[in-house]
Each structure stands twice: as structure tokens, then as C-alpha cells.
N, C-alpha and C positions, 0 to 999 in steps of 0.2 A: 403486378410485377412478377416476373419469372426469375428463376435462378440466374439466367444469363444476364440479367440487369443488375445484379448485385456485385459491387466492387468492394473488396476488403483491403484496406491500406493500413499497414503497421507503421506508424510514424514514431520513431524513437527520439529520445533526447530529453534531458532535464527531468528525469523521473516521470515522463509522460505528459509534462505540461506543454510541450510544443504541439503534440497532437491534439490535446484537449483544447488548447488555445485556438487551433484551426477550426475546430468544431464550434467553439464559442463565437468566432467571427463569421461563420457561415450564415447564409440566409436561413431564417427560421421557417423553412418550407417542408421539413420532415424528410428531406432527402439525404441528410447527413446525421448520423448518430454516433455516439461514442460509447465505448465500454469503460465506464468509470470504475476504478478499483480504489482500495484503501489509500494507496500512495497518491493517486491523482486527485482524489476528492477530499482527503484529510491531511496527509503529510505536506503536499505541495502548498496548499493555501496557508498552512501554519509556518512554512519554511521560507517560501519565496514571495516576493512582491509580484503578483500576477496581474496581467492586463484584463482579467475576467474575474467574475465572482461565481464560485462553484454553487452557491446557494441560489442566487438570483438568475443566473444565466442558463441553468439546466433544470430539467424536469425529469424525475425518475420515471422509467417506463416499467421495468420489471427487475426483480431480484433473480439473477441468473445462477448464482452460487454463493455459498458462504465459505469462509475459510477460518475455522477455529484454530486458535494457537495453542501450543502445548510446550511444556518444558520437560525434557527427558534427561536423565543422567545415569551414569554407571551405577550398578548395584552397590558398589563399594563407597559411593559418595556418602559422607556422614550427615545427610539431611533426609528427613522423612516427609517433609512438606515444603511448600513455598516459603513460609516464614522461616523455617530452619535453614533453607538454602540461602536466603538473603542474609541471614546472620552469619553463616559460614563464609559467604563471599566477602562480607565486610571485614571479617576477622582474618581472612586469607587473601589479601590483595595480590593480584598477578599470579595466582596459583591455578586459576580456572581458564579454560579455553571454551570457545563456542563455535558452532557451525552456522552457516547462513545460506539461505536459498538465493541470495543475490541482492543487488542494489534496489532500494525502494521498498523493501519488506520490513516489517516491524520485528527486527531480530535482536536488538540490543537494549535491554532494560537500562534505564538510567537510575542507578542506585545512589542515594544521598551519601 
């Protein structure tokens, strides 16, 4: 295969499940692959009723990148670690704001 034979198609919708579903339904001939990410391989199966099984219908090929998560806050925030932050958030409902990189990313912790 040469580079002229490679077609990259970005199929949007439903947090990536539309594109991943197309790959799941494709002939298993090695000509179509998907770039699975956290939202397509973990969030979508836990959230949606999918027509495919991300464990049985796909085989990992390579780890391309990893994306560690972090929590950052202003220096004036009265918490020095995650445990203190969670306690402060529980004690101060609706006083915190958060930023997000967009739909489908793990940006909102669910606090009890």
C-alpha cells in the first residue's frame, strides 16, 4: 500500500458510535480500521444500546497515545488535594465552575 491508497474519513455523530458502527459492520478484511478512543470504547458502550460489541467485534492493534487526566484549580482554592477538593465541592454546592475540552471527554466527576 502506498500513501495514495489511504483514505481517512472522519465520521461524526453520537460520540463516535456512528463511525465505529460502520467499522464494526465492514468486512473483516483489514481494509477498514478505526481509531478507538475513551468515548467510543468505554463511554458509548456504557451509555448507549449499540449494534456492536466493542470487546468482541474489535481487536486492538496498537496504543497510539495516552491521555492522562488532571484536575487544576486556582491557587486561592481552599483545597490542597483531591480529597479536600471533593469535601469543599460537597460543602459548597453551585460555587464551582469547570472547563471542558468538549463533548465525549471525561470532564465531569459524579460526586455523591
